[in-house]
SETOR-815849 format. One record per residue (C-alpha): x, y, z. Coordinates in Angstrom, 1 decimal. Example, Ala and Ser with C-alpha at 12.3 -4.5 7.8 and 13.67 -1.06 7.14 Angstrom:
R | xx | yy | zz
R | 12.3 | -4.5 | 7.8;
R | 13.7 | -1.1 | 7.1;
END
This chain:
R | xx | yy | zz
R | -38.5 | 44.8 | -18.2;
R | -41.2 | 46.8 | -20.0;
R | -44.7 | 45.4 | -20.3;
R | -45.0 | 42.1 | -22.2;
R | -46.5 | 42.6 | -25.7;
R | -48.5 | 39.6 | -26.8;
R | -49.4 | 38.6 | -30.4;
R | -52.7 | 39.5 | -31.9;
R | -54.5 | 36.5 | -30.4;
R | -52.3 | 35.9 | -27.4;
R | -52.1 | 32.3 | -28.8;
R | -49.3 | 30.0 | -30.1;
R | -50.8 | 30.5 | -33.6;
R | -49.6 | 34.1 | -33.5;
R | -46.5 | 32.4 | -34.9;
R | -47.5 | 32.5 | -38.5;
R | -47.8 | 29.2 | -40.4;
R | -49.1 | 27.1 | -37.6;
R | -52.5 | 25.8 | -36.9;
R | -54.1 | 23.9 | -34.0;
R | -56.8 | 21.2 | -34.2;
R | -58.6 | 19.8 | -31.2;
R | -61.2 | 17.1 | -30.4;
R | -62.6 | 15.6 | -27.2;
R | -64.8 | 12.8 | -25.9;
R | -67.1 | 14.1 | -23.2;
R | -68.2 | 10.7 | -22.1;
R | -64.6 | 9.4 | -21.7;
R | -63.3 | 12.8 | -20.5;
R | -60.3 | 12.9 | -22.6;
R | -59.1 | 14.7 | -25.8;
R | -56.4 | 15.3 | -28.4;
R | -54.5 | 18.5 | -29.6;
R | -52.6 | 18.5 | -33.0;
R | -50.1 | 21.1 | -34.1;
R | -50.2 | 21.3 | -37.9;
R | -47.7 | 23.6 | -39.8;
R | -48.2 | 24.9 | -43.3;
R | -44.8 | 23.6 | -44.2;
R | -42.6 | 21.0 | -42.5;
R | -41.0 | 22.6 | -39.4;
R | -37.7 | 22.2 | -37.6;
R | -38.2 | 20.5 | -34.2;
R | -36.5 | 19.5 | -30.9;
R | -37.7 | 18.0 | -27.7;
R | -36.7 | 18.2 | -24.1;
R | -38.1 | 15.6 | -21.6;
R | -37.8 | 16.6 | -17.9;
R | -40.5 | 14.4 | -16.1;
R | -39.7 | 11.0 | -14.6;
R | -42.6 | 9.2 | -16.3;
R | -43.0 | 10.3 | -19.9;
R | -45.0 | 8.8 | -22.6;
R | -43.8 | 9.8 | -26.1;
R | -43.4 | 8.8 | -29.7;
R | -40.6 | 9.6 | -32.3;
R | -38.6 | 11.7 | -29.8;
R | -35.4 | 9.7 | -30.5;
R | -35.7 | 10.7 | -34.1;
R | -35.3 | 14.3 | -33.1;
R | -31.9 | 13.8 | -31.5;
R | -28.7 | 15.4 | -32.7;
R | -27.6 | 12.2 | -34.4;
R | -30.9 | 11.5 | -36.1;
R | -31.7 | 11.7 | -39.8;
R | -34.8 | 13.8 | -39.3;
R | -34.7 | 17.6 | -38.7;
R | -38.3 | 18.5 | -39.7;
R | -41.7 | 17.2 | -38.7;
R | -45.2 | 17.3 | -40.3;
R | -47.3 | 17.5 | -37.2;
R | -47.1 | 17.0 | -33.5;
R | -49.7 | 15.4 | -31.3;
R | -50.7 | 15.8 | -27.6;
R | -53.2 | 13.4 | -26.1;
R | -54.8 | 12.2 | -23.0;
R | -55.3 | 8.6 | -22.4;
R | -51.8 | 7.7 | -21.2;
R | -50.4 | 4.9 | -23.5;
R | -53.6 | 4.6 | -25.3;
R | -53.4 | 8.1 | -26.4;
R | -50.4 | 7.4 | -28.6;
R | -52.9 | 5.9 | -31.1;
R | -53.9 | 9.5 | -31.9;
R | -50.6 | 10.1 | -33.6;
R | -51.0 | 6.9 | -35.7;
R | -54.3 | 8.2 | -37.3;
R | -52.7 | 11.6 | -37.9;
R | -49.8 | 10.0 | -39.6;
R | -52.1 | 7.8 | -41.8;
R | -54.2 | 10.9 | -42.7;
R | -51.2 | 13.0 | -43.6;
R | -49.6 | 10.1 | -45.6;
R | -52.9 | 9.8 | -47.5;
R | -52.5 | 13.5 | -48.4;
R | -49.0 | 12.9 | -49.7;
R | -47.4 | 14.8 | -46.9;
R | -44.3 | 13.3 | -45.4;
R | -40.6 | 12.4 | -45.7;
R | -39.8 | 10.9 | -49.1;
R | -37.4 | 8.0 | -48.7;
R | -37.8 | 6.8 | -52.3;
R | -39.7 | 7.7 | -55.5;
R | -43.4 | 6.5 | -55.9;
R | -45.0 | 4.0 | -55.5;
R | -43.1 | 4.0 | -52.1;
R | -45.3 | 5.9 | -49.8;
R | -44.2 | 9.0 | -47.9;
R | -43.4 | 8.8 | -44.2;
R | -45.0 | 11.6 | -42.2;
R | -43.0 | 12.4 | -39.1;
R | -45.4 | 12.9 | -36.2;
R | -43.9 | 13.0 | -32.7;
R | -46.3 | 12.8 | -29.8;
R | -46.6 | 13.0 | -26.0;
R | -49.4 | 11.8 | -23.7;
R | -50.7 | 12.6 | -20.3;
R | -52.5 | 10.4 | -17.7;
R | -56.2 | 11.4 | -17.3;
R | -57.4 | 7.8 | -16.9;
R | -58.4 | 8.2 | -13.3;
R | -60.6 | 11.3 | -13.8;
R | -63.9 | 9.5 | -13.5;
R | -64.8 | 9.3 | -17.3;
R | -66.0 | 6.1 | -18.8;
R | -62.8 | 4.2 | -19.7;
R | -64.5 | 0.9 | -20.5;
R | -63.4 | 1.1 | -24.2;
R | -62.4 | -2.5 | -24.7;
R | -60.2 | -3.0 | -27.7;
R | -61.3 | 0.2 | -29.4;
R | -59.9 | 3.2 | -27.4;
R | -61.2 | 6.5 | -28.9;
R | -57.9 | 8.0 | -29.7;
R | -57.6 | 6.9 | -33.3;
R | -60.8 | 8.8 | -34.2;
R | -60.0 | 11.7 | -31.9;
R | -56.6 | 12.2 | -33.7;
R | -58.2 | 12.2 | -37.1;
R | -60.9 | 14.6 | -35.9;
R | -58.5 | 17.0 | -34.3;
R | -56.3 | 17.1 | -37.4;
R | -59.3 | 17.8 | -39.7;
R | -60.3 | 20.8 | -37.4;
R | -57.0 | 22.6 | -37.5;
R | -57.3 | 26.4 | -37.6;
R | -55.6 | 29.5 | -36.2;
R | -58.1 | 30.2 | -33.4;
R | -58.8 | 27.5 | -30.8;
R | -60.5 | 27.0 | -27.4;
R | -58.7 | 27.0 | -24.1;
R | -59.5 | 25.3 | -20.7;
R | -61.5 | 22.1 | -21.1;
R | -60.4 | 21.5 | -24.6;
R | -58.2 | 19.1 | -26.6;
R | -55.5 | 17.2 | -24.7;
R | -56.4 | 19.2 | -21.6;
R | -60.2 | 18.2 | -21.7;
R | -59.7 | 15.7 | -18.8;
R | -56.8 | 17.1 | -17.1;
R | -56.3 | 17.9 | -13.4;
R | -53.7 | 20.2 | -11.8;
R | -52.9 | 19.3 | -8.2;
R | -56.3 | 18.8 | -6.7;
R | -57.9 | 21.3 | -9.1;
R | -59.1 | 21.3 | -12.7;
R | -56.4 | 21.2 | -15.2;
R | -56.7 | 22.4 | -18.8;
R | -55.2 | 23.5 | -22.0;
R | -53.7 | 27.0 | -22.2;
R | -51.7 | 29.1 | -24.7;
R | -50.0 | 32.5 | -24.7;
R | -47.6 | 34.5 | -27.0;
R | -45.1 | 37.2 | -26.7;
R | -43.3 | 39.6 | -29.1;
R | -39.5 | 39.8 | -28.8;
R | -38.4 | 42.6 | -31.0;
R | -39.3 | 41.5 | -34.6;
R | -39.9 | 37.8 | -33.5;
R | -42.9 | 36.0 | -32.0;
R | -42.8 | 33.3 | -29.4;
R | -45.8 | 31.2 | -28.4;
R | -46.6 | 28.3 | -26.2;
R | -49.4 | 25.8 | -25.7;
R | -49.5 | 23.5 | -22.7;
R | -51.9 | 20.7 | -21.6;
R | -51.5 | 21.1 | -17.8;
R | -52.1 | 18.0 | -15.8;
R | -49.4 | 18.4 | -13.2;
R | -48.8 | 16.5 | -9.9;
R | -47.9 | 19.9 | -8.3;
R | -50.1 | 22.8 | -7.4;
R | -50.5 | 25.9 | -9.7;
R | -51.6 | 28.1 | -6.7;
R | -49.5 | 29.7 | -3.9;
R | -50.3 | 27.9 | -0.7;
R | -53.5 | 29.0 | 1.1;
R | -54.3 | 31.5 | -1.7;
R | -56.2 | 31.7 | -5.0;
R | -53.2 | 33.3 | -6.6;
R | -51.3 | 31.5 | -9.3;
R | -47.5 | 31.1 | -8.9;
R | -47.3 | 32.5 | -12.4;
R | -48.9 | 35.9 | -11.3;
R | -45.8 | 38.0 | -12.0;
R | -46.0 | 37.2 | -15.7;
R | -49.8 | 37.8 | -16.2;
R | -50.8 | 40.1 | -19.1;
R | -54.1 | 42.1 | -18.9;
R | -55.8 | 39.8 | -16.4;
R | -55.6 | 36.7 | -18.7;
R | -55.9 | 34.4 | -15.6;
R | -58.0 | 36.5 | -13.2;
R | -55.5 | 39.2 | -12.0;
R | -55.1 | 37.7 | -8.5;
R | -52.1 | 38.9 | -6.4;
R | -50.5 | 37.3 | -3.3;
R | -51.3 | 38.7 | 0.1;
R | -48.7 | 41.1 | 1.5;
R | -48.0 | 38.7 | 4.4;
R | -47.4 | 35.7 | 2.2;
R | -44.7 | 33.3 | 3.4;
R | -43.7 | 30.2 | 1.4;
R | -44.5 | 26.8 | 2.8;
R | -44.7 | 23.4 | 1.0;
R | -47.9 | 23.0 | -0.9;
R | -50.6 | 20.6 | 0.6;
R | -52.9 | 20.8 | -2.5;
R | -50.8 | 18.7 | -4.9;
R | -51.5 | 15.2 | -5.9;
R | -48.4 | 13.9 | -4.0;
R | -50.5 | 12.9 | -1.0;
R | -52.8 | 10.8 | -3.1;
R | -50.3 | 9.2 | -5.6;
R | -48.9 | 5.7 | -5.1;
R | -47.9 | 4.8 | -8.6;
R | -45.7 | 6.5 | -11.2;
R | -46.9 | 8.0 | -14.5;
R | -50.1 | 9.5 | -13.3;
R | -49.7 | 13.2 | -14.3;
R | -47.8 | 15.4 | -16.7;
R | -47.4 | 18.8 | -18.4;
R | -46.9 | 18.4 | -22.2;
R | -46.8 | 21.0 | -25.0;
R | -45.1 | 23.1 | -27.7;
R | -43.2 | 26.3 | -27.8;
R | -42.8 | 27.9 | -31.2;
R | -41.1 | 30.8 | -32.8;
R | -40.7 | 32.3 | -36.3;
R | -36.9 | 32.9 | -35.6;
R | -34.9 | 30.6 | -37.8;
R | -33.2 | 28.3 | -35.3;
R | -31.2 | 25.2 | -36.0;
R | -31.6 | 22.1 | -34.0;
R | -29.0 | 23.0 | -31.4;
R | -30.7 | 26.3 | -30.8;
R | -34.1 | 24.7 | -30.6;
R | -32.7 | 22.3 | -28.0;
R | -31.7 | 25.3 | -25.9;
R | -35.1 | 27.0 | -26.5;
R | -36.9 | 23.8 | -25.2;
R | -34.6 | 23.6 | -22.2;
R | -35.2 | 27.2 | -21.2;
R | -38.9 | 26.9 | -21.8;
R | -39.1 | 24.1 | -19.2;
R | -38.3 | 26.8 | -16.6;
R | -41.8 | 28.1 | -17.2;
R | -43.2 | 24.9 | -15.6;
R | -41.1 | 25.4 | -12.5;
R | -42.3 | 29.1 | -12.4;
R | -46.0 | 28.0 | -12.6;
R | -46.2 | 24.8 | -10.6;
R | -44.8 | 23.6 | -7.3;
R | -43.4 | 21.0 | -7.3;
R | -42.6 | 20.3 | -11.0;
R | -40.6 | 17.8 | -13.0;
R | -41.2 | 15.1 | -10.3;
R | -40.6 | 11.4 | -10.9;
R | -44.4 | 11.0 | -11.3;
R | -44.8 | 13.6 | -14.0;
R | -44.0 | 13.1 | -17.7;
R | -43.1 | 16.7 | -18.5;
R | -42.3 | 17.1 | -22.2;
R | -41.8 | 20.1 | -24.4;
R | -41.4 | 20.3 | -28.2;
R | -39.8 | 23.4 | -29.5;
R | -40.5 | 24.3 | -33.2;
R | -39.3 | 26.9 | -35.7;
R | -41.0 | 28.0 | -38.9;
R | -37.7 | 29.7 | -39.9;
R | -39.5 | 32.7 | -41.3;
R | -37.0 | 35.2 | -39.9;
R | -33.2 | 35.0 | -39.7;
R | -31.7 | 35.0 | -36.1;
R | -29.8 | 38.3 | -35.9;
R | -26.4 | 38.7 | -34.4;
R | -25.3 | 38.4 | -31.6;
R | -27.2 | 35.1 | -32.0;
R | -26.5 | 33.8 | -28.4;
R | -27.9 | 36.9 | -26.9;
R | -31.1 | 36.9 | -29.1;
R | -31.6 | 33.2 | -28.5;
R | -31.4 | 33.8 | -24.7;
R | -34.1 | 36.5 | -25.0;
R | -36.3 | 34.1 | -27.0;
R | -35.8 | 31.3 | -24.4;
R | -36.7 | 33.7 | -21.5;
R | -39.9 | 34.7 | -23.4;
R | -40.6 | 31.0 | -24.1;
R | -40.4 | 30.2 | -20.3;
R | -42.8 | 33.1 | -19.6;
R | -45.1 | 31.9 | -22.3;
R | -45.1 | 28.4 | -20.8;
R | -45.9 | 29.7 | -17.3;
R | -48.7 | 31.9 | -18.6;
R | -50.2 | 29.1 | -20.6;
R | -50.3 | 26.8 | -17.6;
R | -52.1 | 29.3 | -15.4;
R | -54.3 | 30.4 | -18.3;
R | -55.4 | 26.8 | -19.1;
R | -56.3 | 26.1 | -15.5;
R | -58.0 | 29.4 | -15.1;
R | -60.1 | 28.9 | -18.2;
R | -61.0 | 25.3 | -17.1;
R | -62.2 | 26.5 | -13.7;
R | -64.5 | 29.3 | -14.9;
END
């Protein structure tokens, strides 16, 4: 394969028509990330982890009424973080953005899927009583939406850990002919992102222009099971996860988006060992802005987009962890 060509910013928002908003609470050590499209976007979801925390994912199924969403939310805070999507929903509804089930005065219904990760054991002050911070963090993130955004200790990745290391929020993009594919991942996995006994990321073969440090494995490297994952310390489920989005400007229907999300999950396995464990809640949303028709042969072009999406996910994971550790 020739050298990977990224979009202008090497971010998910290289897919035109998308913005990212972020907010965090330094005292609590948690945060929220919101994906906001200029127009409602087609969306599918693929959940591979054994301990997911999600909202509105059933509505995205093949038999559901909904085929477009108005925003997607990623949050720390485990189950408490789902409140972030409620405030985003309320704010969008107040703006008149949403699915119209009946004429006014019936309010619109914004469709805002969400996924959460567990960062409640990271040492931050979680003594929030009956007022967790996520309602306000969701609103703040939505209102800060823009095309350029921070990586590392930011948004939903602010309080993340990866194996026994700092986790973080990462993003990457790739050009596939006339199309653009992008990913954004809040990396908080059980597994380790590094090859055993090295400072080299598992995702090193896909790195572009030193975006996560340019480390390479030693010539005498031999695989062995990682000892720097959280598995040795974990006794209860639901304590980690990798959550995120993959996006493209190719016009994909729901069936094709489901395949894009499925292929993109391979990027997690390329970047973290082990991945998709019973203790993770790995969840990926796949979205299409529909700006460019998918050319024939459609299955071949979709396969290329899916392979690029997997690479973007792997790069996003390593990039987020690298930026959080700098």
